[in-house]
A tleap script that builds the chain and sets N, CA, C and O, in Angstrom:
source leaprc.protein.ff14SB
mol = sequence {
  NMET HIE ILE HIE THR PRO LYS LEU ARG PHE
  PRO GLU PHE SER ASP GLU TRP VAL GLU LYS
  LYS LEU GLY LYS ILE THR SER LEU ILE THR
  LYS GLY THR THR PRO SER LYS PHE VAL GLU
  ASN GLY VAL LYS PHE VAL LYS ILE GLU CYS
  LEU GLU GLY ASP TYR ILE ASN ASN ASP LYS
  CYS LEU PHE ILE ASP GLU THR THR HIE LEU
  ILE CYS ASN PHE ILE PHE THR CGLU
}
set mol.1.N position { -91.427 -75.593 6.682 }
set mol.1.CA position { -91.444 -74.980 7.754 }
set mol.1.C position { -91.253 -73.935 8.144 }
set mol.1.O position { -90.096 -73.545 8.301 }
set mol.2.N position { -92.528 -72.999 8.480 }
set mol.2.CA position { -92.386 -71.598 8.764 }
set mol.2.C position { -92.078 -71.046 10.062 }
set mol.2.O position { -92.835 -71.552 10.891 }
set mol.3.N position { -91.331 -70.271 10.549 }
set mol.3.CA position { -90.518 -69.817 11.724 }
set mol.3.C position { -91.324 -68.273 11.616 }
set mol.3.O position { -91.122 -67.367 10.807 }
set mol.4.N position { -92.124 -68.336 12.541 }
set mol.4.CA position { -92.857 -66.833 13.376 }
set mol.4.C position { -92.297 -66.149 14.314 }
set mol.4.O position { -91.890 -66.923 15.180 }
set mol.5.N position { -92.068 -65.017 14.573 }
set mol.5.CA position { -91.913 -64.058 15.740 }
set mol.5.C position { -93.009 -63.140 16.136 }
set mol.5.O position { -93.094 -62.142 15.421 }
set mol.6.N position { -93.868 -63.235 17.104 }
set mol.6.CA position { -95.112 -62.360 17.164 }
set mol.6.C position { -94.734 -61.246 17.752 }
set mol.6.O position { -93.919 -61.295 18.673 }
set mol.7.N position { -95.252 -60.087 17.327 }
set mol.7.CA position { -94.983 -58.725 17.964 }
set mol.7.C position { -95.358 -58.731 19.300 }
set mol.7.O position { -94.444 -58.252 19.971 }
set mol.8.N position { -96.417 -59.104 20.055 }
set mol.8.CA position { -97.161 -59.325 21.290 }
set mol.8.C position { -96.346 -60.390 21.949 }
set mol.8.O position { -96.535 -61.441 21.337 }
set mol.9.N position { -95.363 -60.580 23.132 }
set mol.9.CA position { -94.870 -61.528 23.742 }
set mol.9.C position { -95.169 -61.865 25.118 }
set mol.9.O position { -95.327 -60.996 25.975 }
set mol.10.N position { -95.239 -62.934 25.318 }
set mol.10.CA position { -95.582 -63.108 26.990 }
set mol.10.C position { -94.041 -63.287 27.462 }
set mol.10.O position { -93.331 -64.088 26.853 }
set mol.11.N position { -93.543 -62.560 28.517 }
set mol.11.CA position { -92.460 -62.715 29.122 }
set mol.11.C position { -91.660 -64.042 29.185 }
set mol.11.O position { -90.435 -64.072 29.060 }
set mol.12.N position { -92.385 -65.071 29.374 }
set mol.12.CA position { -91.918 -66.442 29.633 }
set mol.12.C position { -91.660 -67.085 28.353 }
set mol.12.O position { -91.157 -68.207 28.312 }
set mol.13.N position { -91.989 -66.410 27.264 }
set mol.13.CA position { -91.608 -67.158 25.693 }
set mol.13.C position { -90.676 -66.280 25.402 }
set mol.13.O position { -90.781 -65.060 25.535 }
set mol.14.N position { -89.666 -66.925 24.964 }
set mol.14.CA position { -88.568 -66.255 24.263 }
set mol.14.C position { -88.363 -66.603 22.663 }
set mol.14.O position { -88.363 -65.791 21.738 }
set mol.15.N position { -88.163 -68.230 22.580 }
set mol.15.CA position { -88.253 -68.828 21.089 }
set mol.15.C position { -89.018 -68.428 20.114 }
set mol.15.O position { -90.072 -67.830 20.330 }
set mol.16.N position { -88.524 -68.745 18.770 }
set mol.16.CA position { -89.427 -68.557 17.597 }
set mol.16.C position { -90.606 -69.481 17.624 }
set mol.16.O position { -90.560 -70.658 17.981 }
set mol.17.N position { -91.676 -68.829 17.209 }
set mol.17.CA position { -92.693 -69.925 16.999 }
set mol.17.C position { -92.598 -70.790 15.683 }
set mol.17.O position { -92.239 -70.361 14.587 }
set mol.18.N position { -93.000 -72.153 15.995 }
set mol.18.CA position { -92.807 -73.048 14.422 }
set mol.18.C position { -94.163 -73.438 14.333 }
set mol.18.O position { -94.939 -73.580 15.278 }
set mol.19.N position { -94.403 -73.607 13.082 }
set mol.19.CA position { -95.906 -73.675 12.543 }
set mol.19.C position { -95.587 -75.441 12.368 }
set mol.19.O position { -94.636 -75.996 11.818 }
set mol.20.N position { -96.716 -75.997 13.028 }
set mol.20.CA position { -96.784 -77.426 13.154 }
set mol.20.C position { -98.394 -77.575 12.766 }
set mol.20.O position { -99.304 -76.772 12.969 }
set mol.21.N position { -98.431 -79.078 12.044 }
set mol.21.CA position { -99.685 -79.591 11.720 }
set mol.21.C position { -100.272 -80.245 12.753 }
set mol.21.O position { -99.674 -80.935 13.579 }
set mol.22.N position { -101.773 -79.973 12.703 }
set mol.22.CA position { -102.476 -80.622 13.883 }
set mol.22.C position { -101.866 -82.048 14.633 }
set mol.22.O position { -101.542 -82.189 15.812 }
set mol.23.N position { -101.833 -82.985 13.584 }
set mol.23.CA position { -101.747 -84.174 13.724 }
set mol.23.C position { -100.287 -84.532 14.159 }
set mol.23.O position { -99.990 -85.720 14.282 }
set mol.24.N position { -99.571 -83.771 14.342 }
set mol.24.CA position { -98.257 -84.045 14.575 }
set mol.24.C position { -98.035 -83.414 16.135 }
set mol.24.O position { -96.910 -83.456 16.633 }
set mol.25.N position { -99.261 -82.785 16.927 }
set mol.25.CA position { -99.228 -82.176 18.106 }
set mol.25.C position { -100.375 -82.717 18.954 }
set mol.25.O position { -100.495 -82.323 20.114 }
set mol.26.N position { -101.039 -83.410 18.543 }
set mol.26.CA position { -102.200 -84.145 19.040 }
set mol.26.C position { -102.502 -85.251 19.004 }
set mol.26.O position { -102.264 -86.001 18.058 }
set mol.27.N position { -103.270 -85.649 20.363 }
set mol.27.CA position { -103.051 -87.302 20.292 }
set mol.27.C position { -104.551 -87.590 19.409 }
set mol.27.O position { -104.738 -88.672 18.852 }
set mol.28.N position { -105.452 -86.602 19.374 }
set mol.28.CA position { -106.998 -87.344 18.837 }
set mol.28.C position { -107.416 -86.392 18.224 }
set mol.28.O position { -107.490 -85.269 18.723 }
set mol.29.N position { -107.766 -86.676 17.026 }
set mol.29.CA position { -108.670 -85.597 16.105 }
set mol.29.C position { -109.957 -86.445 15.595 }
set mol.29.O position { -109.820 -87.306 14.727 }
set mol.30.N position { -110.863 -86.234 16.018 }
set mol.30.CA position { -112.129 -86.471 15.879 }
set mol.30.C position { -113.234 -85.718 15.027 }
set mol.30.O position { -113.065 -84.500 14.964 }
set mol.31.N position { -114.453 -86.286 14.292 }
set mol.31.CA position { -115.141 -85.405 14.252 }
set mol.31.C position { -116.715 -85.958 15.108 }
set mol.31.O position { -116.627 -87.115 15.519 }
set mol.32.N position { -117.905 -85.348 15.356 }
set mol.32.CA position { -118.950 -85.818 15.733 }
set mol.32.C position { -119.213 -85.477 17.197 }
set mol.32.O position { -119.795 -84.395 17.274 }
set mol.33.N position { -119.022 -85.932 18.160 }
set mol.33.CA position { -119.415 -86.217 19.480 }
set mol.33.C position { -118.490 -85.121 20.304 }
set mol.33.O position { -117.263 -85.162 20.390 }
set mol.34.N position { -119.282 -84.226 20.834 }
set mol.34.CA position { -118.584 -82.997 21.675 }
set mol.34.C position { -118.910 -83.417 23.265 }
set mol.34.O position { -120.063 -83.355 23.693 }
set mol.35.N position { -117.945 -83.787 23.981 }
set mol.35.CA position { -118.333 -83.559 25.316 }
set mol.35.C position { -119.268 -82.723 25.735 }
set mol.35.O position { -119.447 -81.632 25.195 }
set mol.36.N position { -120.167 -83.279 27.042 }
set mol.36.CA position { -120.915 -82.000 27.498 }
set mol.36.C position { -120.597 -81.468 28.920 }
set mol.36.O position { -121.144 -80.569 29.558 }
set mol.37.N position { -119.639 -82.216 29.209 }
set mol.37.CA position { -118.950 -81.406 30.565 }
set mol.37.C position { -117.616 -80.922 30.110 }
set mol.37.O position { -116.754 -81.509 29.457 }
set mol.38.N position { -117.643 -79.710 30.607 }
set mol.38.CA position { -116.229 -78.947 30.604 }
set mol.38.C position { -115.532 -78.559 32.037 }
set mol.38.O position { -116.288 -78.279 32.968 }
set mol.39.N position { -114.318 -78.538 32.215 }
set mol.39.CA position { -114.036 -78.257 33.355 }
set mol.39.C position { -112.927 -76.895 33.274 }
set mol.39.O position { -112.686 -76.444 32.154 }
set mol.40.N position { -112.351 -76.342 34.337 }
set mol.40.CA position { -111.610 -75.090 34.193 }
set mol.40.C position { -110.397 -75.275 33.808 }
set mol.40.O position { -109.955 -74.295 33.208 }
set mol.41.N position { -109.561 -76.276 33.927 }
set mol.41.CA position { -108.191 -76.601 33.514 }
set mol.41.C position { -108.478 -78.209 33.252 }
set mol.41.O position { -109.361 -78.913 33.742 }
set mol.42.N position { -107.471 -78.539 32.347 }
set mol.42.CA position { -107.409 -79.767 31.674 }
set mol.42.C position { -106.629 -80.247 30.746 }
set mol.42.O position { -105.418 -80.041 30.658 }
set mol.43.N position { -107.411 -81.014 29.902 }
set mol.43.CA position { -106.795 -81.357 28.703 }
set mol.43.C position { -107.634 -80.275 27.710 }
set mol.43.O position { -108.778 -79.889 27.949 }
set mol.44.N position { -106.857 -79.886 26.594 }
set mol.44.CA position { -107.611 -78.489 25.746 }
set mol.44.C position { -108.401 -79.513 25.192 }
set mol.44.O position { -108.022 -80.673 25.034 }
set mol.45.N position { -109.518 -79.058 24.898 }
set mol.45.CA position { -110.638 -79.413 23.639 }
set mol.45.C position { -110.863 -78.122 22.789 }
set mol.45.O position { -111.518 -77.120 23.078 }
set mol.46.N position { -109.970 -78.482 21.385 }
set mol.46.CA position { -110.270 -77.592 20.467 }
set mol.46.C position { -111.271 -78.023 19.685 }
set mol.46.O position { -111.325 -79.235 19.482 }
set mol.47.N position { -112.256 -77.168 19.088 }
set mol.47.CA position { -113.376 -77.127 18.608 }
set mol.47.C position { -113.290 -76.061 17.414 }
set mol.47.O position { -112.533 -75.091 17.447 }
set mol.48.N position { -114.030 -76.313 16.513 }
set mol.48.CA position { -113.921 -75.748 15.123 }
set mol.48.C position { -113.816 -74.063 15.466 }
set mol.48.O position { -112.993 -73.298 14.963 }
set mol.49.N position { -114.802 -73.732 16.388 }
set mol.49.CA position { -114.779 -72.356 16.313 }
set mol.49.C position { -113.707 -71.801 16.881 }
set mol.49.O position { -113.508 -70.598 16.713 }
set mol.50.N position { -112.591 -72.794 17.865 }
set mol.50.CA position { -111.484 -71.963 18.022 }
set mol.50.C position { -110.157 -71.658 16.926 }
set mol.50.O position { -109.141 -70.969 17.015 }
set mol.51.N position { -110.750 -72.573 15.826 }
set mol.51.CA position { -109.667 -72.161 14.900 }
set mol.51.C position { -109.951 -70.803 14.006 }
set mol.51.O position { -111.085 -70.551 13.600 }
set mol.52.N position { -108.917 -70.026 13.759 }
set mol.52.CA position { -109.197 -68.561 13.095 }
set mol.52.C position { -107.988 -68.517 11.949 }
set mol.52.O position { -106.923 -68.012 12.305 }
set mol.53.N position { -108.087 -68.948 10.797 }
set mol.53.CA position { -107.358 -69.057 9.887 }
set mol.53.C position { -106.484 -70.340 10.124 }
set mol.53.O position { -107.074 -71.387 10.389 }
set mol.54.N position { -105.083 -70.323 10.043 }
set mol.54.CA position { -104.287 -71.036 10.340 }
set mol.54.C position { -103.635 -71.051 11.874 }
set mol.54.O position { -102.519 -71.489 12.151 }
set mol.55.N position { -104.537 -70.505 12.750 }
set mol.55.CA position { -104.538 -70.456 14.030 }
set mol.55.C position { -104.925 -70.699 14.987 }
set mol.55.O position { -105.701 -69.764 15.182 }
set mol.56.N position { -104.987 -71.457 16.009 }
set mol.56.CA position { -106.021 -71.530 17.356 }
set mol.56.C position { -105.882 -70.370 18.328 }
set mol.56.O position { -104.909 -69.829 18.854 }
set mol.57.N position { -107.333 -70.157 18.386 }
set mol.57.CA position { -107.180 -68.948 19.149 }
set mol.57.C position { -107.644 -69.688 20.695 }
set mol.57.O position { -108.654 -70.386 20.793 }
set mol.58.N position { -106.769 -69.410 21.786 }
set mol.58.CA position { -106.689 -70.398 22.745 }
set mol.58.C position { -107.740 -69.698 23.779 }
set mol.58.O position { -108.178 -70.320 24.747 }
set mol.59.N position { -108.122 -68.284 23.478 }
set mol.59.CA position { -109.418 -67.777 24.110 }
set mol.59.C position { -110.534 -68.338 24.053 }
set mol.59.O position { -111.415 -68.113 24.883 }
set mol.60.N position { -110.687 -69.276 22.917 }
set mol.60.CA position { -111.896 -69.934 22.626 }
set mol.60.C position { -111.991 -71.495 23.419 }
set mol.60.O position { -112.975 -72.012 23.948 }
set mol.61.N position { -111.186 -71.799 23.344 }
set mol.61.CA position { -110.569 -73.535 23.575 }
set mol.61.C position { -111.277 -73.512 25.197 }
set mol.61.O position { -111.344 -72.590 26.010 }
set mol.62.N position { -111.858 -75.229 25.287 }
set mol.62.CA position { -112.737 -75.364 26.444 }
set mol.62.C position { -111.587 -76.325 26.833 }
set mol.62.O position { -110.760 -76.621 25.970 }
set mol.63.N position { -111.484 -76.858 28.158 }
set mol.63.CA position { -111.072 -78.040 28.537 }
set mol.63.C position { -111.791 -79.205 29.220 }
set mol.63.O position { -112.718 -78.937 29.984 }
set mol.64.N position { -111.458 -80.415 29.016 }
set mol.64.CA position { -112.151 -81.606 29.580 }
set mol.64.C position { -111.001 -82.368 30.606 }
set mol.64.O position { -109.799 -82.580 30.442 }
set mol.65.N position { -111.926 -82.678 31.733 }
set mol.65.CA position { -111.091 -83.585 32.623 }
set mol.65.C position { -110.214 -84.826 31.708 }
set mol.65.O position { -110.607 -85.233 30.615 }
set mol.66.N position { -108.982 -85.308 32.390 }
set mol.66.CA position { -108.205 -86.501 32.135 }
set mol.66.C position { -108.949 -87.858 31.690 }
set mol.66.O position { -108.613 -88.544 30.724 }
set mol.67.N position { -110.094 -88.143 32.624 }
set mol.67.CA position { -111.090 -89.433 32.549 }
set mol.67.C position { -111.811 -88.982 31.313 }
set mol.67.O position { -111.880 -89.938 30.540 }
set mol.68.N position { -112.407 -87.850 30.792 }
set mol.68.CA position { -113.435 -87.881 29.625 }
set mol.68.C position { -112.202 -87.728 28.376 }
set mol.68.O position { -112.511 -87.862 27.192 }
set mol.69.N position { -110.952 -87.468 28.759 }
set mol.69.CA position { -110.031 -87.479 27.510 }
set mol.69.C position { -109.562 -88.826 27.013 }
set mol.69.O position { -109.486 -89.133 25.823 }
set mol.70.N position { -109.242 -89.634 28.081 }
set mol.70.CA position { -109.128 -91.292 28.177 }
set mol.70.C position { -110.154 -92.178 27.632 }
set mol.70.O position { -109.840 -93.094 26.872 }
set mol.71.N position { -111.520 -91.927 28.022 }
set mol.71.CA position { -112.571 -92.467 27.207 }
set mol.71.C position { -112.560 -92.063 25.986 }
set mol.71.O position { -112.586 -93.031 25.226 }
set mol.72.N position { -112.524 -90.748 25.276 }
set mol.72.CA position { -112.994 -90.676 23.986 }
set mol.72.C position { -111.509 -91.285 23.225 }
set mol.72.O position { -111.508 -91.753 22.086 }
set mol.73.N position { -110.582 -91.200 23.881 }
set mol.73.CA position { -109.342 -91.698 23.026 }
set mol.73.C position { -109.490 -93.160 22.912 }
set mol.73.O position { -109.165 -93.747 21.880 }
set mol.74.N position { -109.993 -93.792 23.987 }
set mol.74.CA position { -110.318 -95.093 23.825 }
set mol.74.C position { -111.418 -95.523 23.035 }
set mol.74.O position { -111.507 -96.708 22.714 }
set mol.75.N position { -112.269 -94.679 22.687 }
set mol.75.CA position { -113.544 -94.688 21.866 }
set mol.75.C position { -113.338 -94.873 20.406 }
set mol.75.O position { -113.728 -95.811 19.711 }
set mol.76.N position { -112.532 -93.627 19.993 }
set mol.76.CA position { -111.815 -93.527 18.711 }
set mol.76.C position { -110.858 -94.099 18.345 }
set mol.76.O position { -110.442 -93.888 17.206 }
set mol.77.N position { -110.168 -95.061 19.255 }
set mol.77.CA position { -109.027 -95.568 18.541 }
set mol.77.C position { -109.168 -97.057 18.667 }
set mol.77.O position { -108.204 -97.813 18.545 }
set mol.78.N position { -110.420 -97.469 18.921 }
set mol.78.CA position { -110.506 -98.897 19.099 }
set mol.78.C position { -111.552 -99.364 17.613 }
set mol.78.O position { -111.851 -100.541 17.414 }
savepdb mol mol.pdb
quit
């Protein structure tokens, strides 16, 4: 496990960063279908375009609503 302390910090964060595998911090990893409707806030939807090396660029992430998330979760876990 790698521990990182970034040079630029938001005031509300003080702990060190901890590197984690995506499968440990997400409830669903799929390939293929991308939702057609995105919302201002909600469940973070990470597309391949959001990844920069080993990191997720949150500025490039989109959001889906809870209903869409539940439907996708149901479809891909059945």
